[in-house]
N, C-alpha and C positions, 0 to 999 in steps of 0.2 A: 523802874522798868514797867512800861505799860502792858497790861494784859490784852491779848487779842480778843476782840468782841465775839467773833464767831469761832471760838475754840472747839465747839462741839458740832460744827456744821458737817452734815453727811456729804460724802463725795458727790453723790448724784445731785444734791441741792446746790453744791458749789459749782458744778459743771452747768447746771441749769441757769444759774445766775450769770455765769461767764458768757454763755450763749446768748442770753437775753441782753446783757449789757453791750455786747459787741455785735448785735444784730445778725447773728449767724443762723437763726432759726430756719430761714428759707433754704439755706444750703444743707442744713441737717435734714429738713423735710425731703429734699431731692434724693439724698442718700438713702433715707429710710424708705421712700416710695420704691426705689429701685430694688432694695433688699426685700421688701414685702412682695414685689412682683416675682422675683426669683424664687423666694421661699414657697409662695402659693402655687406657682405654675409648675414647678418641678423641672427635671431635666428634659422631658419631652418637648415642652414649649420653649424652654430656655435655649435649646439647641438651635431654634429658628428665630430667636429674638436677637436683633442686631443693634437695637438702641432702646433705652428707656429714659424718657425725659419728662420731668414735671415742670410745667410752666403755669403759673398762677394756680388754678384749681383743676387744670387739665393734664392728664397723664397721656403722653404720646408714646406709643409702642410701635417700633418698626419691626416687621416680621419678614423673613425671607421666603415664606410659604403663603401663597395666595389662598390655598385650601384651608390652612390653619386660620388665617385672618378671617375668612368667611365663617368658619366654625365658631371662633371666639366672638364674633360680632353678634351672634344670637344670644349670648349670655352677658352682654355688657353690664347691665344693671346689677346682676349677681356678682360679677367680678369686682365692680366698684364697691359694693357692700362688703365683700370679703376683704378687699384691700384696706378699707377704712377700719374694719374690725381689727385687722392685724396691726394697723398703725395706732389704734387707740384713739383716733380722732377723725373728724370729717375733713380729710385733707383733699381727697379726690372727688370732684363733682362730675367730671366728664372724662370719658376714655376714648381716645382716638387711635384706631388701629390702622397702620399704613405699611 
């Protein structure tokens, strides 16, 4: 009976390998970016957020409030920095509020 090579592989490492081998990282990044936005912005902003979409290195945020959109546009660079810190990597380079 052959012994499994990776008998002591941590679950997180195994999942990481699975994601890498199956080229699922982009999809995971999209989910992570949406979760980071929701966590950082809280209920106040999330109530007006109608869509969150990561395409390439641009995060597109659809908001139902033009006043909120204008207010958030003043802090785009800070929001990008906070999102990337939450994500643990430089995933978002540009933020588009619409």
